[in-house]
C-alpha positions as CSV (number, residue, x, y, z in Angstrom):
1,M,0.0,0.0,0.0
2,I,1.3,3.4,-0.9
3,T,-0.9,5.5,1.4
4,K,-4.2,5.7,3.3
5,D,-3.9,9.6,3.1
6,I,-5.4,10.0,-0.4
7,L,-6.6,13.6,0.0
8,P,-3.4,15.2,-1.3
9,F,-4.0,13.4,-4.6
10,I,-7.7,14.1,-5.3
11,P,-9.7,17.3,-5.5
12,Q,-12.9,15.6,-3.8
13,R,-13.6,16.2,-0.2
14,A,-16.2,14.6,2.1
15,P,-18.8,13.5,1.6
16,F,-17.8,12.8,-2.0
17,V,-14.6,10.8,-1.4
18,M,-15.1,7.4,-3.0
19,I,-11.6,5.8,-2.3
20,D,-9.9,5.1,1.0
21,A,-6.4,4.0,0.0
22,L,-4.0,4.2,-2.9
23,L,-2.5,0.6,-3.2
24,Y,-0.4,0.9,-6.3
25,V,0.5,3.4,-9.0
26,D,2.9,3.6,-12.0
27,D,2.8,5.7,-15.2
28,T,-0.3,3.9,-16.6
29,T,-1.9,2.1,-13.7
30,A,-3.5,2.9,-10.4
31,R,-5.2,0.6,-7.9
32,T,-7.3,1.8,-4.8
33,S,-9.5,0.2,-2.2
34,F,-12.7,1.6,-0.9
35,K,-15.4,0.6,1.7
36,A,-18.6,2.6,1.4
37,K,-20.1,3.2,4.9
38,A,-23.8,3.5,5.6
39,D,-23.7,7.3,5.5
40,N,-22.2,7.3,1.9
41,V,-24.1,9.8,-0.3
42,F,-24.5,7.0,-2.9
43,N,-26.0,4.4,-0.5
44,E,-29.3,3.2,-1.9
45,D,-31.1,0.7,0.2
46,G,-27.9,-0.8,1.6
47,F,-26.0,-0.8,-1.7
48,L,-23.5,1.3,-3.4
49,A,-25.4,2.9,-6.5
50,E,-24.1,3.0,-10.0
51,A,-23.1,6.7,-9.7
52,G,-20.8,5.8,-6.8
53,L,-19.2,3.1,-8.9
54,L,-18.5,5.6,-11.7
55,E,-17.1,8.1,-9.3
56,N,-14.9,5.4,-7.6
57,I,-13.4,4.7,-11.0
58,A,-12.8,8.4,-11.8
59,Q,-11.3,9.0,-8.4
60,T,-8.9,6.1,-8.8
61,A,-7.7,7.7,-12.0
62,A,-7.4,11.1,-10.1
63,A,-5.4,9.5,-7.4
64,G,-2.9,7.9,-9.8
65,A,-2.5,11.1,-11.7
66,G,-2.2,13.2,-8.5
67,Y,0.3,10.9,-7.0
68,N,2.5,11.0,-10.1
69,A,2.2,14.8,-10.3
70,L,3.3,15.3,-6.7
71,Q,6.3,13.0,-7.2
72,Q,7.4,15.5,-9.9
73,S,6.8,18.4,-7.5
74,K,3.8,19.5,-9.6
75,P,0.3,20.2,-8.3
76,A,-2.3,17.4,-8.6
77,P,-4.3,18.1,-11.8
78,L,-8.0,18.7,-11.8
79,G,-10.0,16.4,-14.0
80,Y,-13.7,16.0,-15.0
81,I,-15.5,13.0,-16.4
82,A,-16.1,14.0,-20.0
83,A,-17.3,10.6,-21.4
84,V,-18.3,7.2,-20.3
85,K,-18.4,4.3,-22.6
86,N,-19.4,0.6,-22.2
87,F,-20.4,1.0,-18.5
88,E,-21.4,-2.4,-17.2
89,V,-22.6,-3.1,-13.8
90,F,-22.7,-6.8,-12.9
91,F,-24.0,-6.3,-9.3
92,L,-24.3,-3.5,-6.8
93,P,-22.0,-4.1,-3.9
94,A,-23.5,-4.1,-0.3
95,I,-22.5,-1.2,1.9
96,N,-19.3,-2.1,3.9
97,S,-18.0,-4.4,1.1
98,E,-14.3,-4.0,0.5
99,L,-13.8,-2.9,-3.2
100,T,-10.6,-2.9,-5.1
101,T,-10.5,-0.7,-8.3
102,K,-7.9,-0.7,-11.0
103,I,-7.5,1.8,-13.8
104,V,-5.3,1.7,-16.8
105,T,-4.5,4.7,-18.9
106,T,-5.1,3.7,-22.5
107,G,-4.2,7.0,-24.2
108,H,-4.2,10.7,-24.3
109,V,-5.9,13.0,-26.8
110,M,-5.1,16.7,-26.2
111,N,-6.3,17.4,-22.6
112,M,-8.2,14.2,-22.4
113,Q,-6.9,11.1,-20.5
114,L,-8.5,7.9,-21.7
115,I,-8.8,5.0,-19.1
116,S,-10.3,1.6,-18.7
117,G,-11.5,0.8,-15.2
118,K,-12.6,-2.3,-13.3
119,I,-14.1,-2.6,-9.8
120,L,-13.7,-6.0,-8.1
121,L,-15.1,-7.5,-4.8
122,N,-13.4,-10.6,-3.7
123,D,-12.1,-11.2,-7.2
124,K,-15.7,-10.8,-8.7
125,L,-16.2,-8.2,-11.3
126,V,-18.6,-5.6,-10.0
127,A,-18.4,-3.0,-12.7
128,Q,-16.3,-1.8,-15.6
129,C,-16.1,1.0,-18.1
130,E,-14.0,3.1,-20.3
131,M,-13.8,6.9,-19.4
132,G,-12.5,10.0,-20.9
133,I,-11.4,12.4,-18.3
134,F,-10.8,16.1,-19.3
135,I,-7.7,17.4,-17.5
136,E,-7.7,21.1,-16.8
137,P,-4.6,22.8,-18.2
138,A,-2.3,23.7,-15.4
139,D,-2.2,27.4,-16.4
140,S,-6.0,27.9,-16.1
């Protein structure tokens, strides 16, 4: 595990933080863990809703990018979900389930980071998608 203090790497703050720990990061990959509590804003009848799953994938990408930027003494970049493609939810995880999320950067187009993300619960695929994340230019 790299760190449980993920707030320096992401712009989100409570109650919208959807990752707990940064487990692994390199130039193209990031892996996080997350356990949604009962007071999570995306708790729907005891399950983490689809919107929470999407946000978890996006924040995993943000944590990887933020970690890499800070390692180069640069500020963590701001990013916004610009596109979601092939979003599949196989089941909604129960609140208090320990999720592991992995993203892989598949490309860059101008200010857009393209990623593929997967969320697992005990090695069972919960959800997956491809996502385009607009990265705000540093001079903005």
